[in-house]
N, CA and C atoms as an extended XYZ file, in Angstrom:
201
Properties=species:S:1:pos:R:3:atomname:S:1:resname:S:1:resid:I:1 pbc="F F F"
N        19.927       15.520       29.015 N   UNK     1
C        19.152       15.518       27.786 CA  UNK     1
C        18.397       14.199       27.700 C   UNK     1
N        17.118       14.270       27.439 N   UNK     2
C        16.318       13.052       27.365 CA  UNK     2
C        16.040       12.693       25.913 C   UNK     2
N        15.824       11.414       25.683 N   UNK     3
C        15.471       10.947       24.344 CA  UNK     3
C        13.978       11.105       24.140 C   UNK     3
N        13.596       11.542       22.972 N   UNK     4
C        12.189       11.659       22.629 CA  UNK     4
C        11.892       10.590       21.588 C   UNK     4
N        10.872        9.790       21.860 N   UNK     5
C        10.470        8.742       20.929 CA  UNK     5
C         9.128        9.143       20.350 C   UNK     5
N         9.074        9.248       19.044 N   UNK     6
C         7.831        9.588       18.372 CA  UNK     6
C         7.176        8.320       17.868 C   UNK     6
N         5.920        8.163       18.150 N   UNK     7
C         5.173        6.997       17.685 CA  UNK     7
C         4.180        7.481       16.640 C   UNK     7
N         4.292        6.949       15.457 N   UNK     8
C         3.364        7.304       14.394 CA  UNK     8
C         2.325        6.198       14.252 C   UNK     8
N         1.101        6.583       14.051 N   UNK     9
C         0.025        5.615       13.854 CA  UNK     9
C        -0.237        5.495       12.367 C   UNK     9
N         0.457        4.568       11.726 N   UNK    10
C         0.285        4.378       10.294 CA  UNK    10
C        -1.152        3.971        9.981 C   UNK    10
N        -1.615        4.338        8.798 N   UNK    11
C        -2.947        3.974        8.347 CA  UNK    11
C        -2.855        2.604        7.674 C   UNK    11
N        -3.685        1.676        8.105 N   UNK    12
C        -3.743        0.365        7.458 CA  UNK    12
C        -4.763        0.437        6.333 C   UNK    12
N        -4.349       -0.065        5.163 N   UNK    13
C        -5.259       -0.069        4.020 CA  UNK    13
C        -5.284       -1.448        3.373 C   UNK    13
N        -6.445       -1.781        2.840 N   UNK    14
C        -6.606       -3.009        2.055 CA  UNK    14
C        -6.480       -2.619        0.593 C   UNK    14
N        -5.663       -3.371       -0.139 N   UNK    15
C        -5.339       -3.026       -1.528 CA  UNK    15
C        -5.900       -4.072       -2.485 C   UNK    15
N        -6.482       -3.597       -3.575 N   UNK    16
C        -6.867       -4.464       -4.696 CA  UNK    16
C        -5.986       -4.047       -5.860 C   UNK    16
N        -5.117       -4.953       -6.285 N   UNK    17
C        -4.179       -4.653       -7.370 CA  UNK    17
C        -4.849       -4.774       -8.730 C   UNK    17
N        -4.357       -4.025       -9.690 N   UNK    18
C        -4.852       -4.047      -11.064 CA  UNK    18
C        -4.323       -5.295      -11.756 C   UNK    18
N        -5.223       -6.164      -12.185 N   UNK    19
C        -4.809       -7.407      -12.848 CA  UNK    19
C        -5.211       -7.433      -14.325 C   UNK    19
N        -5.675       -6.313      -14.851 N   UNK    20
C        -6.072       -6.255      -16.259 CA  UNK    20
C        -4.850       -6.424      -17.148 C   UNK    20
N        -4.981       -7.227      -18.167 N   UNK    21
C        -3.910       -7.464      -19.142 CA  UNK    21
C        -2.639       -8.036      -18.527 C   UNK    21
N        -2.770       -8.793      -17.442 N   UNK    22
C        -1.600       -9.403      -16.799 CA  UNK    22
C        -1.352      -10.792      -17.354 C   UNK    22
N        -0.076      -11.144      -17.439 N   UNK    23
C         0.291      -12.504      -17.832 CA  UNK    23
C         0.146      -13.418      -16.622 C   UNK    23
N         0.279      -14.701      -16.842 N   UNK    24
C         0.219      -15.670      -15.741 CA  UNK    24
C         1.334      -15.385      -14.732 C   UNK    24
N         2.520      -15.065      -15.219 N   UNK    25
C         3.633      -14.742      -14.326 CA  UNK    25
C         3.337      -13.495      -13.496 C   UNK    25
N         2.734      -12.485      -14.140 N   UNK    26
C         2.352      -11.269      -13.410 CA  UNK    26
C         1.353      -11.592      -12.314 C   UNK    26
N         0.365      -12.415      -12.633 N   UNK    27
C        -0.653      -12.766      -11.642 CA  UNK    27
C        -0.046      -13.496      -10.452 C   UNK    27
N         0.916      -14.381      -10.710 N   UNK    28
C         1.592      -15.082       -9.610 CA  UNK    28
C         2.344      -14.093       -8.733 C   UNK    28
N         2.972      -13.108       -9.351 N   UNK    29
C         3.697      -12.084       -8.602 CA  UNK    29
C         2.729      -11.235       -7.783 C   UNK    29
N         1.636      -10.813       -8.395 N   UNK    30
C         0.643      -10.010       -7.699 CA  UNK    30
C         0.051      -10.785       -6.523 C   UNK    30
N        -0.181      -12.081       -6.711 N   UNK    31
C        -0.725      -12.910       -5.626 CA  UNK    31
C         0.211      -12.978       -4.428 C   UNK    31
N         1.502      -12.732       -4.643 N   UNK    32
C         2.461      -12.794       -3.541 CA  UNK    32
C         2.568      -11.465       -2.786 C   UNK    32
N         1.950      -10.399       -3.310 N   UNK    33
C         2.011       -9.091       -2.660 CA  UNK    33
C         1.041       -9.029       -1.479 C   UNK    33
N         1.372       -8.228       -0.476 N   UNK    34
C         0.457       -8.094        0.661 CA  UNK    34
C        -0.812       -7.346        0.248 C   UNK    34
N        -1.930       -7.713        0.842 N   UNK    35
C        -3.177       -7.020        0.553 CA  UNK    35
C        -3.531       -6.011        1.648 C   UNK    35
N        -2.869       -6.101        2.791 N   UNK    36
C        -3.013       -5.111        3.855 CA  UNK    36
C        -1.656       -4.435        4.017 C   UNK    36
N        -1.640       -3.116        3.898 N   UNK    37
C        -0.391       -2.359        3.915 CA  UNK    37
C        -0.500       -1.229        4.932 C   UNK    37
N         0.589       -0.976        5.645 N   UNK    38
C         0.683        0.175        6.542 CA  UNK    38
C         1.220        1.359        5.746 C   UNK    38
N         0.401        2.382        5.618 N   UNK    39
C         0.790        3.589        4.902 CA  UNK    39
C         1.199        4.639        5.936 C   UNK    39
N         2.384        5.206        5.811 N   UNK    40
C         2.830        6.202        6.794 CA  UNK    40
C         1.877        7.398        6.875 C   UNK    40
N         1.774        7.949        8.070 N   UNK    41
C         0.935        9.126        8.275 CA  UNK    41
C         1.354       10.296        7.400 C   UNK    41
N         2.603       10.339        7.004 N   UNK    42
C         3.102       11.454        6.196 CA  UNK    42
C         2.534       11.446        4.779 C   UNK    42
N         1.900       10.339        4.376 N   UNK    43
C         1.299       10.240        3.046 CA  UNK    43
C        -0.150       10.715        3.138 C   UNK    43
N        -0.462       11.770        2.436 N   UNK    44
C        -1.832       12.282        2.431 CA  UNK    44
C        -2.774       11.309        1.753 C   UNK    44
N        -4.034       11.340        2.175 N   UNK    45
C        -5.024       10.416        1.629 CA  UNK    45
C        -5.114       10.491        0.104 C   UNK    45
N        -4.923       11.684       -0.451 N   UNK    46
C        -4.997       11.847       -1.903 CA  UNK    46
C        -3.795       11.226       -2.624 C   UNK    46
N        -2.758       10.856       -1.868 N   UNK    47
C        -1.546       10.276       -2.464 CA  UNK    47
C        -1.345        8.804       -2.139 C   UNK    47
N        -2.303        8.189       -1.461 N   UNK    48
C        -2.142        6.795       -1.035 CA  UNK    48
C        -1.949        5.859       -2.226 C   UNK    48
N        -2.772        5.986       -3.258 N   UNK    49
C        -2.664        5.085       -4.421 CA  UNK    49
C        -1.292        5.203       -5.075 C   UNK    49
N        -0.813        6.427       -5.245 N   UNK    50
C         0.515        6.618       -5.838 CA  UNK    50
C         1.601        6.033       -4.954 C   UNK    50
N         1.481        6.199       -3.646 N   UNK    51
C         2.484        5.676       -2.718 CA  UNK    51
C         2.524        4.149       -2.788 C   UNK    51
N         1.343        3.511       -2.801 N   UNK    52
C         1.293        2.042       -2.881 CA  UNK    52
C         1.916        1.565       -4.188 C   UNK    52
N         1.587        2.235       -5.290 N   UNK    53
C         2.153        1.867       -6.588 CA  UNK    53
C         3.671        2.017       -6.583 C   UNK    53
N         4.163        3.111       -6.027 N   UNK    54
C         5.614        3.320       -5.953 CA  UNK    54
C         6.292        2.261       -5.085 C   UNK    54
N         5.679        1.911       -3.971 N   UNK    55
C         6.284        0.936       -3.053 CA  UNK    55
C         6.216       -0.495       -3.580 C   UNK    55
N         5.098       -0.852       -4.206 N   UNK    56
C         4.913       -2.243       -4.648 CA  UNK    56
C         5.395       -2.486       -6.067 C   UNK    56
N         5.421       -1.425       -6.883 N   UNK    57
C         5.784       -1.603       -8.286 CA  UNK    57
C         4.617       -2.019       -9.155 C   UNK    57
N         3.399       -2.049       -8.587 N   UNK    58
C         2.212       -2.460       -9.338 CA  UNK    58
C         1.129       -1.409       -9.198 C   UNK    58
N         0.351       -1.220      -10.254 N   UNK    59
C        -0.798       -0.330      -10.180 CA  UNK    59
C        -1.895       -0.989       -9.358 C   UNK    59
N        -2.747       -0.166       -8.785 N   UNK    60
C        -3.836       -0.718       -7.994 CA  UNK    60
C        -5.171       -0.318       -8.599 C   UNK    60
N        -6.196       -1.143       -8.348 N   UNK    61
C        -7.563       -0.795       -8.740 CA  UNK    61
C        -8.197        0.079       -7.675 C   UNK    61
N        -7.978       -0.277       -6.416 N   UNK    62
C        -8.601        0.476       -5.336 CA  UNK    62
C        -7.893        0.184       -4.014 C   UNK    62
N        -8.216        1.015       -3.026 N   UNK    63
C        -7.757        0.789       -1.674 CA  UNK    63
C        -8.832        1.294       -0.726 C   UNK    63
N        -8.871        0.721        0.464 N   UNK    64
C        -9.809        1.177        1.482 CA  UNK    64
C        -9.147        1.069        2.846 C   UNK    64
N        -9.493        2.001        3.701 N   UNK    65
C        -8.903        2.007        5.037 CA  UNK    65
C        -9.477        0.868        5.869 C   UNK    65
N        -8.595        0.213        6.622 N   UNK    66
C        -8.976       -0.883        7.505 CA  UNK    66
C        -8.910       -0.370        8.928 C   UNK    66
N        -9.926       -0.633        9.687 N   UNK    67
C        -9.937       -0.195       11.092 CA  UNK    67
C        -9.057       -1.062       11.940 C   UNK    67
């Protein structure tokens, strides 16, 4: 029996977090978050924003795919 290794090509995205109505402490926390994130292939493009919000705990303004 042989081992099968699956390699997934995660999608890299650049994230802009929502900073509206944030306190100074919130802004410091947001500044510490990564702006480039690997999103698993299993996450459909229509669900990327929700996935990032769930993973980071912060809402986002936008995201764009990075080549």
